[in-house]
N, C-alpha and C positions, 0 to 999 in steps of 0.2 A: 519492583514497583511498576515498571513500565508494562509488564505482562498483565498485571491486574487491571490497569486502566485501559489498555489497548490490546486485548487478547488476540484479535485477528491479525493485527499488524505485527505483533510479536511473532506469530507463526510465520508470517511472510519473511521477516528479518532473520528468523532462525534458518529458513531455507537458504538464505544468502550465506549464512555462516557455514553451512555444509558445503556449498559450492566452493567457498573460499578455502575451507580446510582441505578439501580433496585436491584442489589445485596447488595449494602451497606445500602439501606433503607428497605430492606426485602420486597419490594413490590412483587417481584417475586423471589423465591428461585434460587440461582445460581446452575445450573445443570452442569454436566460434559460437555454436549453439548454446553452450553453457554460459558464455559471456553475455550473449543477447538475452538469455533467460534471466540472468542476474540483474542486468540493467532494467529489464521490464518489471521485475519484482520490486526493485528499489524505487523506480519511478512511481509505481502504483502505491507503494507504502508511503512515500513522501507526499503524494497527492492526497491520500486519505488523511494524513496528519496535518498538513499545512494549507491545503487548498480549501478555502471557505466558500467557494463559489456555490457548491451544492447547498450550503446553509442559506445563502442569499436567495437562491432559486426557490428552496422550500418555503422560506419566509414570504417571498413574493406570491407564490401559489396560494398559500394560506390567506393572505390579504385579499387577493382577487376572489377566491372562493367565498370568503366571509362577506365581502361586499355584495356578491350576487345573491346571497340568501336573504338580504334585506327586503 
């Protein structure tokens, strides 16, 4: 269900799954870069899901632009 509603975020979280699987099964050692990449992806995904600031800004922009067309 999540993938249907948020396909791009689902791809991002799936990448985290691969990093976690590789690290937990010791197929590929977890490096500092892998860990930083994982945190970056997680932060981005959470911001896309829960940060509504971009919606507020878009709404503000629309209101300002609409006023100027009068």
